[in-house]
N, C-alpha and C positions, 0 to 999 in steps of 0.2 A: 416357555419357561422365563423369559425375560421379563415379562409384566408382572411374574409374581416378586421379583426383586424390589420392587416398591412397598412390600409388605413385610421385609426384613426388619430385623428388631433394630433400634439404635439410629434408623436414619431421620426419625422424626417428622415423618410426612404423613404417617396412616391416620394419626389422629386427626388430622385436617382434611383427607378424603372422607372420613366419616360423616367428619361435621358438615362438610358440603353436601353429602347425600343426605343427613337428617334436615338440613335448611331446605333442600328442593323437595322433601317429603312434606315440609311445612307450608310451602309455597304452592304445592299441587294441591295438598288438602283444604287451604284456604279459597283457591279458585273455585273447588268442587262446591264450598258452601256457599258462596257467591253467586254462582251460575245456576245453582241446582244439581240434582243428580238423574236429572230425564234420560241424559245420554251417557250416563255412567252406570249402568247397570249393577255391575260388580260392587259397587261403594254403596249400593242402595240402604241395603240393611244396616251396615254401619251407622251411615249420616242419619238413617232415620231413629235409630236409637239414641244417638246423641242428641239430635233435634227436639227430640219428643219432650224434653225437659224444659224446652224454652218455645217463646212465642217466635214461630217460624218467622214472621215478618221483621222482626228487629232483631233478635237475639242471635239467630243463625248468621245473619250478615255481619253482626259485630264480631262474631267468631272467626268468620271466614275473613275478615279484614285483619284481625288480631294474630290469627295463624299465619297469613301472608307475611305479616311485619315482622314476625319473630323469625320466619323461613330468611326473609330477604337480609336481617342484620346476621344471621348465622351464616349466610351464604357470602356474603361480602367480607366478615371476619374471618372465616375459615379459608376462603382464596387468598386471601391478603397474606396470612400465616403460611399456607402452602407455598406462595411463591417467596417469601423471605425465607424458609427453610431450602427451598430450591438454591437461591442467591448464595448460602453459606456454603454450598460446594462450587460455586462458579466465581473466579475473580471477574471482578473489584468486589471484595466482600464489604458492600456497604447498604445496610438493609434501607436505609433513609431515601437512598435515591434509586430503588430497585426500579420503578415506573421510569426515571429518567434513562437507566441502562438499557431497558429494553427497548425503548424509544430511539435510542443511539445507535444501537446494534441493528434495528430495523434500518435506518436509513444509511447505515454504513453499507448492508448489501444490496441496495439500493442505489448507492452512491455511483456518481459518473465512472465509466469506463476509461481507464488512462492507460496509455503504454508509454513507460520511460526508457529510454535508450540512451547506453551509456557505459560506465565501467568507474573502480576506483572510488575515492572518498565522495565525488561530488554525486554520483548516484545514491549511496547509501545515504546520505544527508538529506537528499529530496525524498527519499521513501519515507523516512522516518516522519517526515512532515505530512505527507500526503495519507498515511495509513489513518490519521486521526478523523479523515473526510468519506474514506471509501475503502470498501474490501477488495473493489474491482480494479486491482493494480496489476499488471504484467511489468517485470523489468527485464528487459533484453539485454543481456551482459555481455561485454566482450570476452574473449577466451584467447587474446594474444600474449596474455603476462607470461614472461619466462624466467623472473629473477625471484629470489627469496625461497620460500619455503613452497610456493606453486610451482616455480621452475625446477626444483628438486624432484617433487613428486611426478611433475610432467615428464620429465627426463629419464628418471628412473622406472616408473610404473607407466607411461604410456597413457596417461589419463589427461584429461583437459585441465587447465589451471584451475583449482579450485577456490582461490584466494578472493577476488571480487565477487564472485557468486555467494561466498559465505557470508561476507560483510552484507551483502543485499539480504539475503535470508536474516540474519540477525537484526537489521534494520526494520524489516517487515513483521518482526516476531512479537507475539503476547505472551511474553514469559517473565519469569523472575530474573532478577539483576544476577543472582549467584549463577543461573545458569547460561545468561549472556557473557560473562566474566569466564566462564568455564569454556564456552566455545570459542572464545578469544583469546584465551591463554596462549602464549606462547613460551616454548622451554626455552630455559636459559643455560642449560649446560647437559652435558652428556651426548649422546649418539643422537639425541631429537634436539639439539640446540638448534634454535633458528625456527622450529616447526612449529605451527599453531595448530591446537588440539581439533579446531573446526575442521580444517584441512586433512588431519589424519582420520579424522570421521567420515568425511565423505570419500576419501581413497579407500577405506576399509569397507564401506557401504558399496562403494563401486565394485569391488573386488566379490562382495557377497551378492549382489542382485546382477553382477555381469554388464550392468547399463550405468553410465554416468547420469543419465538424464532421470533414471530410475532413483538413483541415489540422492539426487538433490530433491524428488519428492518425499523420499523417506526421513529426510532431513526437515523439509518442510512440516511434516505431522509431528516431529519430535519438538520444535520450536512455537507449534502452533501459529505459522505463517498466514498473516492476512495478506492473501494475494497470491502472485505467483511470479517465479523467478526461472527464467529459461536462458540458456546458451544461446548466443545469436547462432551458432553453428555447431554441430557435432563433431566436425572433420578439424584435423590437425594443423590449422592455419598459421602460418607464421608472418609477422609484420617486419616488412622491411622499408628503408629510407634512402634516398638518394639525396645528399647534399648539394648544395650549390657551387662546391668544388668538382662535383663528379663521382664522389666516393659514394660507395652502398655501404649501408649499415644494415646487420642481421639481428632481429629480434629487439622487443620492446624495451627490455629493461636497457640495452645499449643506446637506444634510440635517444631515450630520456635523459641520458647523461651526456648527450654530444656537445660540442660546442660550436659546431660548425652550423649555420643556419640550413634548415630543411628545405629541397627544393620540391620534392612529392615523397609521398607514402605507397606503397603499395602491397598486398597480401599474394603469398603462394599457398594453397593454389589459389586462382584468380577466379576461378569457377565455383568457389565452395556455396553450396547449398545452406539456406536457411533451415532452422527448426520451424516443423508445421505449425506449433504453437504459437512460434512468434508472428507469422503471418495471419494466422486466425487473428490472433488478438488485434492486429494492426486494423484488419477489415472491419471489425465490431467497435473499436474505440471511440468514445466522444473527443478524445484527445489525444494527441501523439507529442511527447517533450524530447527535446535533444539536449543532452547536458543537465547540468553542468559537469564537467570534466575534462582532463587533458585533451586538447583537441585532436592532435595526431595519434595519441595512442590509447584513447577512451572511445572517443565519439565516431571518428572517421573510420576507425577500423570495422564497426559495425556497420557504417553505410556503403562500405566496400564490396560487402555482400549485396549484388545487384539486385536480387528479388525483393530483399528488405527496403531497397532503395525505391524500387519500382512500385511497390505496395504502399509505401507511404506517399508518394505523390498521387495515385489512385484514390486514397481514402478521403470521406468526407469529413474525418475528424478535423479539429483543432488544433492547429501545428505549431508549436511554441519551440524557438530557440533561446535558450537562457546563456547568455555571454558569462564569461567566467569573470570572477572577482580579481583575481591576479595573475600576472603573465607568469611563465614558466619557462628557467632558463633550460636550454637546449631544445625547446619547442617553439614558444610563442614570445621570446624576448622582444621587448619594444612595441608589443602589438598593441592596437587600439582595439575598440568594439567594432569599428567597421572594418578592420583587418581581420578579424575574426569571421565577421559576416562574408567578405569577400572570398576568404578561402572555402568557405562552405559552397559559396556560389560557383566559384572555379570547378570544383568538384563534381556538384550534383544539381546544381542550378537553384533558383531562387525558388522554384515552386516546392521546394521541399519544407518550407516553413510558411505560416501566415502571420506570426507573431515574433517579435524579439523583445526580450526582457531583459533590461539593463540596470544593475545597480549604480546609483548615482549618492549613495548614502557616504558620508565621509568616514575614514578611517583614522582611528586615534593614530598618532604620531608614535606614542609608545610601542604600539603594536606592529608597527611599521618598519621600526629600528631593526626587530628581529628578523626580518626576511632581506635585509640588505644583503647580507653574506649569502644569500641563497639566489642573488640575481632576480629575485623577482620583486615586481612593481605594481601598484594599483592600475587595472584595464581603464584608461581613458574613456570616457564616453563622449565620443565627436559625434554628437548627434546630427550636426550639420551635414555630415557625410552618410547618414544613414536614412534621413528623412526622403531624400528622392527615390529610395526603393519603393515607396508606396504601400509599405507593410504597416501592420498594426506595431506600436511601440509603446511599451509599459516601462516606466522609468518609477525609480524608489529606493527607499532604504530596506534591502533586503538581506543585509549581513549581520553576522553575530560578531558582536564587539569585544567579548569578554577575554578570551586568550589568543585565540588565532584568527586569521583573517579566511572565513569562508561563509558562504550563505547559511542564513540562518533557516532551520527547517520549517518553523512555524510561520516565519514571515512569507517564506516562499510559497510554501503548500497553499495559504490564506489566498496569496495572489493568483495562483492558479487556478483554483476552485471558482474563485471570484469571475474569473475570464471565461470558463467554460460554462458556469451557468449562465452568463450574460450571453454567450454565444449559443449554446445548445439548447437551453432551457425556456428561454425568455420567450421565444415566439411559439412554444409548443405548448398547446392547450391540454393535451395529454398529460404532462407533467407539471398540471397546476398544483397539486398537493405537495410535490417535491419542490415545487419554487416557493410555496409558503414556508417551507422547512428550512430552504436555503436564506431567505429572507432575514427568518428569525435567527439563524445561526451566525450569519456572515454581517448581520445588521443592513441589508443592501434596500435600495429602494428601486423599484422599476417602474 
């Protein structure tokens, strides 16, 4: 019955389907006139009657050619109109760029397989840029958040914190601005004050399906998400920090507010198991990206899940560590770029990344003034301490300079895709057509 829906009135497709059939009929008839009817007995009588009026040697050939021309014109015209009619129901509604849209969608499906690991604002910013280049994105998101709306839902309902996952889903969504505003809406009064609608939606869906991961998948369908968002683990892990004076701080929200430098962080249970989809994505990835994001509360908690770290070390994917643009009070005060790297090396070893991406663009003084009260300052790119590590180092202006200091999604994604293409595509003869596409899109020369 599904096929008959194409024939429903008002869709604007039937006429072009019928024209396509007529066009094919003209082409077939023209072909029969040209090559003769010896091998097409069923058409002999019809063709003979028509051709009896003409000189077989000349006019039959002309009729065939003329018939084929009409058929080809009808076919091209009707197929174009058919596709335009379809495009009217699929965003973006731009008839003039229909071929470009199809071409782009084709390559998005064949784009690099990328795994991005982190949480918070940094990860969602990265995802917004990457989705313009590939549909094959897996975001592995930290689940240690215990503050705000996420913390309340976690405590009262016993579900994983939905906040960071919600932000990543919306970042990867192909939806209308109003829908995005709806799922990001935060109530400002009443018993729901402080709660985000998207968090409540995930919580409700978890109750309905009985499974948090299934709730995330259903949310993905609602927002037409390009890619996959998975929690790092389905276990109720708690993040702890030991400060340099020996005190133990429990909970992500408390750690980020601390004033005493952190000596180490750890999770309980320490043997938490990762989600299977996360491990599968890492094994199949062309690239694995760490950051950007809060070092102690977004990036390291994911890597403290041992199986995830071990899988990253084993994968043949190109591994990129993105250094944060600004320091964070309570976590990385006075940290330089090399301090970020040394901390990751201390916890997990230097084989967890192949490339270091560092912003060296200048930050306007007017914007920096806003961060003084927060105790945040630009991360100094002390390259002289990083070069001896023997890793690939990529420097450039990767920041948004409009209102806040954070990575620019487009600049960051473009650089990452260019790195992946050069490292994973350039020497692969099977990817020659994909390579031509990326040469054109990124204006690369190989």
